[in-house]
N, CA, C and O of each residue as an XYZ file, in Angstrom:
640
protein
N      62.000     81.998    129.758
C      61.474     83.402    129.754
C      62.995     83.578    129.440
O      62.988     84.021    128.291
N      64.107     83.483    129.786
C      65.820     83.991    129.871
C      65.956     83.796    128.064
O      66.719     84.541    127.449
N      65.420     83.097    127.588
C      65.884     82.601    125.720
C      65.381     83.494    125.374
O      66.091     84.422    124.985
N      63.697     83.658    125.349
C      63.058     85.287    124.737
C      63.519     85.842    124.961
O      63.548     86.650    124.032
N      64.381     86.309    126.076
C      64.957     87.951    126.575
C      66.206     87.911    125.706
O      66.530     89.033    125.317
N      66.979     86.942    125.306
C      68.118     86.760    124.752
C      67.965     87.056    123.353
O      68.610     87.794    122.609
N      66.845     86.223    123.138
C      66.500     86.516    121.484
C      66.184     87.917    121.356
O      66.660     88.445    120.351
N      65.395     88.770    122.237
C      65.742     90.240    122.255
C      66.624     90.765    121.701
O      66.781     91.067    120.518
N      67.568     90.951    123.059
C      69.187     91.581    122.620
C      69.844     90.887    121.558
O      71.033     91.201    121.497
N      69.561     90.226    120.877
C      70.032     89.550    120.049
C      69.417     90.560    118.585
O      70.117     91.146    117.759
N      68.488     90.517    118.626
C      67.435     90.979    117.072
C      67.890     92.789    117.406
O      67.963     93.710    116.592
N      68.047     92.797    118.381
C      67.989     94.504    118.792
C      69.302     95.026    118.217
O      69.400     95.968    117.430
N      70.325     94.271    118.727
C      71.815     94.166    118.174
C      71.692     93.620    116.734
O      72.747     94.029    116.250
N      71.283     93.190    116.104
C      71.292     92.680    114.667
C      70.482     93.857    113.676
O      70.541     93.981    112.452
N      69.459     94.926    115.014
C      68.551     95.973    113.975
C      69.526     96.794    114.324
O      69.401     97.899    113.798
N      70.363     96.690    114.946
C      71.187     98.698    115.023
C      72.207     97.901    114.092
O      72.519     98.715    113.223
N      72.710     97.002    113.913
C      74.266     96.981    113.229
C      73.739     97.421    111.452
O      74.416     97.976    110.586
N      72.264     96.909    111.376
C      71.830     96.572    109.905
C      71.467     98.347    109.607
O      71.169     98.636    108.447
N      71.500     99.414    110.592
C      70.834    100.578    110.073
C      71.894    101.344    110.333
O      71.775    102.538    110.609
N      73.154    100.662    110.264
C      73.892    101.777    110.183
C      73.949    102.422    109.318
O      73.720    101.757    108.308
N      74.231    103.910    109.002
C      74.630    105.248    107.736
C      76.130    105.103    107.734
O      77.122    105.097    108.463
N      75.517    104.934    105.889
C      77.561    105.086    105.216
C      77.501    106.864    105.450
O      76.506    107.416    104.982
N      78.492    107.700    106.126
C      78.723    108.262    105.466
C      79.238    109.366    104.576
O      80.442    109.118    104.625
N      79.128    110.329    103.863
C      78.929    110.734    102.649
C      80.275    110.887    102.416
O      80.782    110.833    101.295
N      81.001    111.118    103.676
C      82.315    111.890    103.370
C      83.221    110.916    104.004
O      82.853    110.119    104.866
N      84.964    111.053    103.336
C      86.044    109.779    104.476
C      86.903    110.650    104.646
O      87.171    111.415    103.719
N      87.560    110.749    105.909
C      88.831    111.734    105.929
C      89.945    110.630    106.752
O      89.830    109.898    107.735
N      90.946    110.908    105.887
C      92.048    110.084    106.378
C      92.872    110.949    106.385
O      92.678    112.037    105.844
N      93.909    110.646    106.973
C      95.696    111.171    107.352
C      96.353    110.258    107.357
O      96.070    109.140    107.787
N      97.690    110.757    106.693
C      98.955    109.477    106.236
C      99.972    110.864    106.246
O      99.707    111.910    105.655
N     101.535    110.536    107.289
C     101.147    109.290    107.924
C     100.228    109.218    109.155
O      99.826    110.375    109.276
N      99.782    108.610    109.955
C      99.262    108.992    111.245
C      99.829    109.311    112.466
O      99.276    109.616    113.523
N     101.401    109.167    112.093
C     102.308    109.745    113.164
C     103.882    110.379    112.843
O     104.812    109.592    112.669
N     104.020    111.332    112.801
C     104.943    112.292    112.065
C     105.625    112.757    113.588
O     104.996    113.122    114.581
N     107.108    112.621    113.438
C     108.013    113.507    114.084
C     108.054    115.450    113.929
O     108.058    116.022    112.839
N     108.081    116.212    115.367
C     107.795    117.422    115.281
C     108.031    118.286    114.157
O     109.250    118.365    114.004
N     107.516    118.857    113.442
C     107.644    119.900    112.085
C     107.916    118.862    111.073
O     109.025    118.774    110.547
N     107.085    118.189    110.827
C     107.043    117.663    109.504
C     105.312    117.538    109.209
O     104.416    118.052    109.879
N     105.213    116.886    108.275
C     103.356    116.888    107.381
C     103.036    115.968    107.114
O     103.663    114.975    106.744
N     101.442    116.243    107.336
C     101.057    114.629    106.538
C     100.355    115.519    106.075
O     100.203    116.736    106.180
N      99.590    113.904    105.049
C      98.455    114.440    104.231
C      96.927    114.145    104.806
O      96.531    113.189    105.473
N      96.288    115.178    104.367
C      94.667    115.050    105.201
C      94.270    114.624    103.646
O      94.702    115.399    102.793
N      93.474    113.449    103.153
C      93.020    112.963    102.089
C      91.541    112.783    102.517
O      91.214    112.060    103.459
N      90.711    113.460    101.794
C      88.878    113.404    101.699
C      88.467    112.935    100.854
O      88.821    113.377     99.761
N      87.446    111.721    100.899
C      86.900    111.305     99.464
C      86.092    111.242     99.735
O      85.949    111.237    100.958
N      84.443    111.104     98.589
C      83.781    111.233     98.831
C      83.321    109.985     98.338
O      83.596    109.430     97.275
N      82.205    109.441     99.737
C      82.149    108.369     99.001
C      80.525    107.415     98.723
O      80.276    106.222     98.548
N      79.424    109.056     98.824
C      78.450    108.542     98.389
C      78.080    109.470     97.605
O      78.460    110.547     98.066
N      77.382    109.622     96.400
C      76.899    111.151     96.150
C      77.618    112.538     95.912
O      78.844    112.530     96.032
N      77.247    113.249     95.719
C      77.839    114.659     95.450
C      78.134    115.219     97.031
O      77.225    115.127     97.856
N      79.714    115.920     97.494
C      79.259    116.551     98.307
C      80.423    117.775     98.010
O      81.472    117.744     97.367
N      79.640    119.031     98.899
C      80.396    120.129     98.705
C      81.339    120.107    100.166
O      80.783    119.730    101.198
N      82.615    120.479    100.191
C      83.663    120.124    100.867
C      83.850    122.317    102.042
O      84.578    123.234    101.663
N      83.352    122.333    102.721
C      83.366    123.918    103.125
C      84.435    123.928    103.751
O      84.761    125.112    103.666
N      85.550    123.199    104.575
C      86.334    123.382    105.384
C      87.100    122.482    106.159
O      86.687    121.450    106.687
N      88.231    122.940    106.190
C      88.800    121.785    107.485
C      89.455    122.399    108.718
O      90.339    123.225    108.486
N      89.267    122.224    109.547
C      89.828    122.714    110.793
C      90.793    121.469    111.508
O      90.314    120.410    111.914
N      91.859    121.732    111.556
C      92.898    121.376    112.604
C      93.079    121.908    113.828
O      93.113    123.136    113.890
N      93.250    121.037    115.203
C      93.140    121.677    116.357
C      94.441    120.877    117.270
O      94.425    119.689    117.589
N      95.214    121.570    117.490
C      96.788    120.835    117.898
C      96.313    120.541    119.629
O      95.218    120.811    120.123
N      97.754    119.781    120.471
C      97.096    119.496    121.820
C      96.908    120.711    122.465
O      96.086    120.637    123.379
N      97.507    122.042    122.249
C      97.183    123.404    123.131
C      95.771    124.013    123.009
O      95.152    124.801    123.725
N      95.430    123.288    121.690
C      93.942    124.175    121.208
C      94.037    125.132    120.498
O      93.204    126.026    120.345
N      95.427    124.980    119.834
C      95.263    126.062    118.983
C      94.497    125.287    117.563
O      94.682    124.155    117.116
N      93.709    126.235    117.150
C      92.976    125.848    115.521
C      93.417    126.448    114.401
O      93.923    127.566    114.490
N      93.300    125.814    113.189
C      94.381    125.522    112.382
C      93.057    125.265    111.077
O      92.472    124.190    110.953
N      92.735    126.710    110.052
C      91.609    126.677    109.124
C      92.041    127.007    107.425
O      92.562    127.937    106.809
N      91.564    125.847    107.155
C      91.251    125.833    105.845
C      90.066    126.258    105.229
O      89.382    125.252    105.038
N      89.332    127.546    104.713
C      88.163    127.246    104.419
C      88.369    127.429    103.306
O      89.488    127.784    102.936
N      87.253    127.224    102.365
C      87.193    126.896    100.813
C      86.512    128.123    100.293
O      85.468    128.429    100.868
N      86.898    128.842     99.356
C      85.679    129.704     99.094
C      85.971    130.353     97.007
O      86.843    131.046     96.483
N      85.110    129.864     96.629
C      83.782    128.809     97.059
C      84.147    127.463     97.546
O      85.230    126.937     97.290
N      83.238    126.932     98.237
C      83.191    125.584     98.058
C      83.553    124.773     97.053
O      83.434    124.937     95.839
N      84.153    123.595     97.869
C      84.309    122.294     96.265
C      83.471    121.191     96.420
O      82.850    120.682     97.353
N      83.622    120.989     95.325
C      82.554    120.418     94.976
C      83.607    118.906     95.114
O      84.803    118.902     94.825
N      82.917    117.829     95.562
C      83.463    116.093     95.472
C      82.715    115.436     94.744
O      81.561    115.488     95.171
N      82.883    114.466     93.283
C      81.478    113.749     92.814
C      81.742    111.917     93.993
O      82.838    111.853     94.549
N      81.177    111.214     94.131
C      81.681    109.740     94.196
C      82.602    109.435     93.640
O      82.878    109.440     92.441
N      83.316    109.049     94.808
C      84.521    108.359     94.381
C      86.120    109.408     94.323
O      87.275    109.057     94.563
N      85.524    110.878     93.872
C      86.722    111.590     94.594
C      87.300    112.097     95.424
O      86.646    112.165     96.464
N      88.315    112.531     95.475
C      89.562    112.650     96.359
C      89.951    114.307     96.688
O      90.431    115.031     95.816
N      89.750    114.633     97.657
C      90.315    115.879     97.581
C      91.843    115.794     98.524
O      91.629    115.372     99.660
N      93.469    116.152     98.211
C      94.606    115.732     99.188
C      94.732    117.567     99.462
O      94.631    118.348     98.516
N      94.995    118.091    101.094
C      95.571    119.084    101.348
C      97.254    118.726    101.971
O      97.471    117.537    102.203
N      97.642    119.064    102.060
C      99.210    118.981    103.372
C      99.139    120.386    104.596
O      98.956    121.603    104.595
N      99.468    119.067    105.735
C      99.316    120.168    106.639
C     100.593    120.149    107.740
O     100.781    119.236    108.544
N     101.344    121.230    107.617
C     102.511    120.526    108.698
C     103.441    121.974    108.496
O     103.353    122.647    107.468
N     104.268    122.306    109.550
C     104.904    122.990    109.753
C     105.778    124.185    108.684
O     106.948    124.080    108.316
N     104.970    125.121    108.400
C     105.490    126.446    107.105
C     104.355    126.115    106.326
O     104.048    127.123    105.690
N     103.391    124.938    106.011
C     102.407    125.164    105.022
C     101.538    126.398    105.434
O     100.931    126.399    106.505
N     101.487    127.602    104.428
C     101.253    128.737    104.529
C      99.718    129.011    104.065
O      99.139    130.081    104.250
N      99.267    128.097    103.558
C      97.749    127.784    103.066
C      96.645    127.807    104.094
O      95.488    127.776    103.676
N      96.939    127.873    105.772
C      95.600    127.259    106.455
C      96.221    128.597    107.006
O      97.194    129.263    106.652
N      95.231    128.745    108.065
C      94.692    130.278    108.889
C      94.822    129.799    110.105
O      94.000    128.913    110.341
N      96.119    130.244    111.669
C      97.253    130.804    111.012
C      98.359    129.727    110.219
O      98.034    128.539    110.244
N      99.220    129.971    109.751
C     100.114    129.191    109.195
C     100.742    127.804    110.209
O     101.303    127.660    111.295
N     100.190    126.867    108.965
C     100.353    125.839    110.156
C     101.501    125.440    110.864
O     102.573    125.682    110.310
N     101.523    124.929    111.874
C     102.897    124.168    112.832
C     102.592    123.258    113.696
O     101.753    123.612    114.524
N     102.929    122.365    113.769
C     103.319    120.715    114.059
C     104.434    120.581    115.149
O     104.856    119.488    115.528
N     104.799    121.579    115.538
C     105.986    121.861    116.448
C     105.568    121.189    117.960
O     106.470    120.867    118.733
N     104.470    121.045    118.239
C     103.819    120.832    119.692
C     103.379    119.239    119.511
O     102.468    118.920    118.748
N     104.205    118.175    120.380
C     103.592    117.114    120.460
C     102.693    117.010    121.276
O     102.461    117.617    122.322
N     101.834    115.646    120.391
C     100.259    115.075    121.319
C      99.365    114.812    120.364
O     100.080    114.607    119.383
N      97.983    114.658    119.945
C      97.278    114.247    119.210
C      96.755    115.348    118.493
O      96.247    116.251    119.158
N      96.784    115.439    117.316
C      95.717    116.853    116.777
C      95.045    116.291    115.886
O      95.221    115.495    114.964
N      93.614    117.312    116.707
C      92.566    116.678    115.271
C      91.930    117.028    114.585
O      91.574    118.185    114.810
N      91.361    116.398    113.373
C      90.933    117.176    111.743
C      89.563    116.857    111.819
O      89.212    115.688    111.975
N      88.814    117.709    111.731
C      87.834    117.088    111.295
C      87.031    118.704    109.599
O      87.146    119.840    109.138
N      86.535    117.768    109.543
C      86.301    118.200    107.874
C      84.848    118.645    107.728
O      83.984    117.820    107.429
N      84.588    119.799    107.911
C      82.990    120.321    107.668
C      81.947    120.728    105.909
O      82.176    121.776    105.306
N      81.193    119.988    105.536
C      80.832    119.491    104.321
C      79.107    119.635    104.551
O      78.491    119.898    105.584
N      78.566    119.333    103.061
C      77.144    119.260    102.768
C      77.068    118.301    102.418
O      78.110    117.659    102.282
N      75.896    117.748    102.115
C      76.017    116.518    101.535
C      74.577    115.592    101.285
O      74.522    114.366    101.195
N      73.394    116.602    101.198
C      73.152    118.168    101.226
C      73.168    118.655    102.423
O      73.302    119.855    102.660
N      73.001    117.550    103.486
C      72.691    118.315    105.282
C      73.977    118.415    105.167
O      74.665    118.120    104.190
N      74.402    118.969    106.497
C      75.507    119.000    107.013
C      76.364    117.681    107.350
O      75.765    116.644    107.635
N      77.675    117.723    107.318
C      78.533    116.710    107.889
C      79.859    117.078    108.212
O      80.534    117.987    107.728
N      80.263    115.932    109.441
C      81.172    116.317    109.684
C      82.054    115.214    109.973
O      81.494    114.181    110.338
N      83.354    115.206    109.888
C      84.252    113.829    110.002
C      85.707    114.494    110.376
O      86.423    115.448    110.071
N      85.655    113.171    111.375
C      87.100    113.304    112.151
C      87.449    112.347    111.824
O      86.791    111.364    111.481
N      89.421    112.605    111.926
C      90.201    111.878    112.318
C      91.501    112.806    113.018
O      91.582    114.033    113.083
N      92.536    111.707    113.542
C      93.450    112.243    114.316
C      94.847    111.867    114.051
O      95.017    110.753    113.555
N      95.868    112.590    114.292
C      97.674    111.735    114.136
C      98.248    112.351    115.092
O      97.887    113.455    115.499
N      98.953    111.864    115.427
C     100.505    112.007    116.221
C     101.232    112.198    116.608
O     101.823    111.227    117.080
N     101.916    113.637    116.797
C     103.282    114.142    116.902
C     104.041    113.733    117.691
O     103.917    114.322    118.764
N     104.915    112.865    117.686
C     106.210    112.012    118.569
C     107.326    112.332    118.396
O     107.596    112.925    117.352
N     108.456    112.024    119.452
C     109.533    112.066    119.091
C     109.871    110.821    118.965
O     110.836    110.513    118.266
N     108.936    109.660    119.797
C     109.133    108.640    119.962
C     107.967    107.769    118.974
O     106.766    107.887    118.728
N     109.318    106.643    118.494
C     109.199    106.218    117.338
C     109.134    104.886    117.319
O     110.109    104.330    117.825
N     108.137    104.069    116.815
C     108.142    102.298    116.600
C     108.328    102.284    115.341
O     107.368    102.746    114.724
N     109.386    101.854    114.559
C     109.702    101.380    113.641
C     109.500     99.651    113.333
O     110.154     98.705    113.772
N     108.128     99.684    112.245
C     107.369     98.699    111.609
C     108.128     97.798    111.120
O     107.629     96.674    111.182
N     109.811     97.894    110.351
C     110.419     97.400    109.611
C     111.353     96.753    110.491
O     111.862     95.687    110.143
N     111.647     97.311    111.654
C     112.505     96.480    112.456
C     111.761     95.691    113.470
O     112.172     95.759    114.628
N     110.959     95.118    113.267
C     109.980     94.110    114.654
C     110.289     93.028    113.731
O     110.986     92.104    114.150
N     109.820     93.015    112.398
C     110.181     91.197    112.371
C     111.342     90.605    112.477
O     111.630     89.710    113.272
N     112.270     91.276    111.387
C     113.546     90.908    111.974
C     114.757     90.791    113.616
O     115.830     90.265    113.911
N     113.350     91.940    114.483
C     114.000     91.529    115.917
C     113.046     90.062    116.149
O     113.525     88.982    116.495
N     112.632     90.138    116.068
C     111.333     89.132    116.710
C     112.075     87.635    116.089
O     112.227     86.595    116.731
N     112.392     87.841    114.933
C     113.665     86.589    114.077
C     114.374     86.119    114.892
O     114.279     85.005    115.405
N     115.333     87.121    115.126
C     116.587     87.046    116.200
C     115.932     86.101    117.415
O     116.261     84.969    117.770
N     114.780     87.072    117.972
C     115.021     86.181    119.456
C     114.263     84.560    119.134
O     114.512     83.737    120.015
N     113.752     84.268    118.459
C     113.231     83.080    118.101
C     113.940     82.002    117.929
O     114.031     80.987    118.620
N     114.553     82.379    116.716
C     116.480     81.814    116.663
C     117.021     81.597    117.950
O     117.034     80.476    118.458
N     117.458     82.581    118.495
C     117.989     82.271    119.917
C     117.525     81.625    120.645
O     118.249     80.755    121.129
N     116.079     81.708    121.105
C     115.599     80.853    121.518
C     115.510     79.303    121.794
O     115.333     78.654    122.825
N     115.752     78.877    120.130
C     115.818     78.069    119.459
C     116.880     77.034    119.350
O     116.808     75.813    119.213
N     118.127     78.048    119.473
C     119.110     77.473    119.353
C     119.837     77.465    120.878
O     120.890     76.831    120.933
N     119.352     78.138    122.172
C     119.336     77.490    123.218
C     118.880     76.731    123.920
O     119.388     76.429    125.000
N     117.161     75.953    123.184
C     116.492     74.829    123.630
C     117.612     73.682    122.982
O     118.021     72.810    123.748
N     118.036     73.703    121.732
C     118.895     72.552    121.162
C     120.224     72.306    121.986
O     120.826     71.243    122.132
N     120.552     73.655    122.524
C     122.098     73.587    123.391
C     121.633     72.822    124.557
O     122.389     71.899    124.857
N     120.804     72.932    125.141
C     120.458     72.441    126.503
C     119.992     70.660    126.318
O     120.375     69.782    127.091
N     118.931     70.394    124.890
C     118.979     69.298    125.070
C     119.889     68.360    124.495
O     119.771     67.165    124.767
N     121.037     68.890    123.514
C     122.107     68.319    123.620
C     123.287     68.146    124.630
O     124.245     67.376    124.560
N     122.901     69.242    125.776
C     123.598     68.340    127.418
C     123.310     67.910    128.416
O     123.953     67.526    129.393
N     121.781     68.002    128.052
C     121.118     66.972    128.979
C     121.439     65.772    128.272
O     120.932     64.815    128.858
N     121.775     65.592    127.731
C     121.708     63.943    126.550
C     123.026     63.529    127.186
O     122.923     62.597    127.983
N     124.319     64.062    126.987
C     125.401     63.977    127.572
C     125.268     63.666    129.175
O     125.438     62.463    129.373
N     125.124     64.081    129.849
C     124.772     64.293    131.158
C     124.750     62.683    131.706
O     124.468     62.433    132.877
């Protein structure tokens, strides 16, 4: 009985994974983390068939919404991308874009393919940055330091 229940759960999980639907558009935000008052690029890519992009809505941590409404709407064919810049001082947004508030910003793209499509992504505005270029050298210095201490310890232990 236990085996039959386990097999049933596995079958249901496999069916759910097999029935996932591919999104008609894909939204990326680059870079995903910026300092205050900087800019990000919102990249919208049509992944299946023709897609109509109606508008982009960005919501800041305080709840203020910034909208870029396309009139006429933009048609993206499969594989095509649309790039939009969002950040402090970019005037194409209503109201004028502002990234002076620290926190997570939500990006929502509204479109049609042919049914309504809503894709979301986020980016972070923060004064605190982790610089990945310094991680590897730091780790190497630590590893080499511990290796040298270990060698020194073994040498001094042999002479005792």
